Residue, then its C-alpha position, 0 to 999 in steps of 0.5 A: m295644138r289640134v282640137g278634138l273635133t274639126a268644129a261644133v254644131v251652133v244651133v242658130a234658130a229653130g229647127s235650122f243650123l248654120a250650114s258649113p262651107a261643104a254644104w255649097a257642094g252638097t256634101s255637108s247638108t242635108t237640104s244644101p242646094t246643088s251648086p255654090p253661090a255666085s260672089g259669096a252670095a247664097r243665091s242671085g237672080s232677078s226673079g222676085g223671090t226671097s230667100h231664107v238666109i244666114v248673114s254673118g258679120t265681121p268681129g263687132n259689125l253685128n248693128a252693121v249687119e242688121d242695118a245692110v239686111t235692111v237697106a237691101g229690103g230684107t227682114v231681120r228674124r234672129s239676132l245671132p250674136v254668137i256669128d255677129g250676124v242674123a237669120a234674115t228674109v232677104p230678096d233675091a236680086a239683093l243677095s250679091g250687093l248684100a254679101h258686098a256689104p260693110g261689115v257683112r263676112s258672108v251670106t249663106p242658105d239657112a238650111a238644116g245640116r251638120l257642121m263639118s258632117v258631124d255624124p249624130v250617131l258616131g260623134y265626128d265628122v267621118t270624112k273630114d276628121e283624119g282621126s275618123l277610121y272612114y278617114a283612115a280607111q281612104v287614106v289606104h284605099a280600103t274603101q275601094a276594096w270594101g266596094k269591091g267586095v273585099t272585106g276580109k271575110g274567112v281571115d283570122v288576124a291573131l292579136i296578142d295584146s291586153g285583151v278585148v272587151p265586148v264593146q259595140g263595135l266589137t260584138s257582131g260576132n267576128v272576134i274569139v276570146g282565145p287564152d289569157l296568158s296575163i298575170e290577171s288569169q289569177n283574179p277570178s273577178i276578172a273575166n278571161g280575156m277582158d281588157t282591163f287596160g285599153h290597148g287590146t280593144h283599141m287595136a281590135s276595133i281598128i282592125a276588124g271592128r264593126d257595129a254589124v254585119a254589112t255588105g262591102s257597098t254598105y261599109a263603103d258608105s260614109t252615110s251608113h253611121q257604121f264604125t267600120g274597122i280596115a278588114p271588117d270581115a275578118r275575125i279577130v283571136s284574141i290572146k291576152v297578155a298585158n294586164s291592167d298597167g299593160g305589164a307582160d314579160v317579154s316570155q309571155v309574149i313569146a308563149a302567145i307567139d307559139w300558140v299562135t303558130q301552133n293552134a292557127h289553123r285547129n279547131g276551125l281557125n284560119i290565123k293567117v295574119l298576126n299583129l303585134s303592136y308591141g316592142t322592147g328597147s333590146s338592143q340584142d342582134y335579132r340573129l339571137d333574140p328569142l323574140d325575133y326567133a319566136v316570130e320567125n318560126a310564126w312566118q314560117a309556119g305561114i303567119t304574115v306578122i305585122v309589127s309596130a316600129g316603136n314609138d321612141g322616135t324622139a330618142r332612138q332611131e332603131l326599130a324595136d325588137p321584134a321590128n327589128d327582124p327583116m323577115v317581118v313586116a315593120v311599120g312606122a306611123e305616118d300623119p296624113n295632115n289632113s289629105l287623103a293624097a300620100a304626097d304631103d305626109t310627114i312622120p310624127a316625131f314618136s315614130q321609131r323610123g330605122t337606120t339604113a341597115r333596118a328601116v320600116d317596110v312601111i307606113a300607115p295613119g297613125v296619128h289620133l286614129l279614133g277608135l274604140r274606148d274601153p271605159n273601164g280601162f286604164i287608160d281610158q279612165n287616166n286620159p279623159a281628154a282623148r275621149v269622143g263621144t260615149r264610144f271612142f278614143r283618140g290614140s297615136g302610135t306605132s301600134q294604130a299604124a300596124a293595126v291598119v296594115s293588119g287589117e290590109a294584110a287581113l283583106y289581101v288574104s281573104k283575095f289570095p287565100g294562098a299567099t304565103p307571107d312573104q308574097v303578102k310582104d311583097a304585096l304590101m311594099h309593092n303597091a305602096t306610094p311614099p310621101t314626097s314630103t320627107k325622107t325615104i328612109w323613113t318611109g320605107l316604100g310608102i302607105p299600101y294601098a288596098d285596091k292596088l292590093i287586091g289586084y296585085t297577083p302574088s309574086t311567083k318568084n322565089t321569095a322566101q326568107a332563110t331563117t336569121s335567128t337562132g333563139a340562143g341570146s338572152l331573155e333578159a337581153a330581149r327585155g330590153g329593160s323592162h321588167l315586172t316586179d311585184g313590188l318586193t322582187v323584180l323579174t329579171g336574169e334568163k327566168d320565164i314568167f314561171g321564174q323557171a331557168w331559162n333553156a335558149a337550146a330546148w325551147g327554141a328546139a321546141s319552138r320550131a318543131g311546133t311542140s312547145w305547147n303540150g296541152g295547158s303546158w308551155n316549155g314544160t311548165v303547166w299554163t292553164g290546164t289541158g283545155m289549152a290545145n283546144a281552140i274552143s273549151w280554153q275559155g274560161v279556164r285559168w292558172t292555178g294557183a299551185d302552178w304560180s308558185s315559184k318561189s325563187w323569184l315570186t315572194a308576194n302575190w299575183d294580185s294584178k293591182s301590186w303588179l307593175g310593167a317598168g315604164w307603164d306606171s300611171k306617171s307614163w300615162l298622166g303626162a304630155g301623151w294623152a294630155s288635151s295639149n298634145w294628145q298626138a305624141s308618143t302613146w302606148s310606147s316607153a318600153t313595150w306597147s307600141 
């Protein structure tokens, strides 16, 4: 079992802390020495001076340590039973001998510092905790890109998810609350686009979180005390589709993709990347599937679509829908194994890896990442063991991995604004480093390195991919077994979220032509009103009750409390996935969100 924080700070004397081993290298302690001691001693020499040291003993040898200090001519200043040791003042000439005395484990400087560099502002070890976003940024070399001034500025990343909440780290001016296409848009007590689940907030923070606007060099500075996502100066355009238990119908997701495609460059937006940390268990051929068709249309419109591979890896290798589409960028999760180098990285069991017919394209850190909490969200309330400090929450999944790669894609497009989705995918895949400790088929081309990315001129080869899906398949099959229900009626069959008959041919033609949205109507049904087409005036606009009067299947109210997405009720979130004993297991997955 891995624990949440690497270690805890132990106060051992007034005004001082037990220094960590890393303090010898000057990386953890604010007043650490410039060179390590010889032979395990704090310092050695014959100057006649003395040093304040911490002498720790092997278990049960506190008395032996005290005697050793006295024999060495030193003075015990304070007993420290928690480490079977003492704080002492010892002649410099006796330090080496004291380090080898019976019962003594180590002799270290009694210096002010923070054990394992636990940041008192953020509450975790920024550079050592492999769940830290700064650590993940080091794994993918984003810190080096920031240092060169490439921070994602000028690029909008569409986030189709459960919405975003305005917590610290997402309030510095780079989040736009887009249309709320969720069932909760019916509830006047829930603000437009507000995340009541927690997934969207976590993804947004990984992609473009930042505590304050800063320079690239400040983002790259681990001592700045800022929380920083992979592309901190990119802008998030949040489109909410999922409600408080994560429930969303596939038709809502398709409608959201259509909206992004049509509004990518309207009203001051510049959506160049779409993050879809979502997937269904559909086994329908991608060449027919309407969800695959929707992401292909976004791709053809100039939007690089980044999709999570899915978290059902223990039961299914095939990629989730729409990661199964070869046109998009399919991202699997990887575990850095407490190392910044790629060679020893492994693929966690939960990550769907694909097959020889369609495997993941790239991988990225996706194990216990420390994103921002949604304090009132469903996931946060039901999984307190995953909280870190007051602001952060650990989550594992290909969702997180996709968010990391979306951030990298934003970095690349900010450097090369004219890059097409095919060129972005080419750059991600051909500037990736694969682990050598696992099967190649599981890793795609490996972990994209952002520093290599920003130095890679977009390919001039004809890399355009032909459309492979017709979208003429079944909407029900695209759901992959995940259904919304109001507790009385289940939304099944060839009906969309409004209960209207699904006309694949008519929708497909409109989606391809970029006309499926007309003001506030999608696919012929009024959604949010005439303000929908305007990227500014949608805020605060909601569905009206009359718009939801589809009697063909709606037999109860749309109160969000009564709606459950199959596989997303509380039973899915109170199990092993977020328990303290196994908090890195499959999360945000079982049916849809991955």
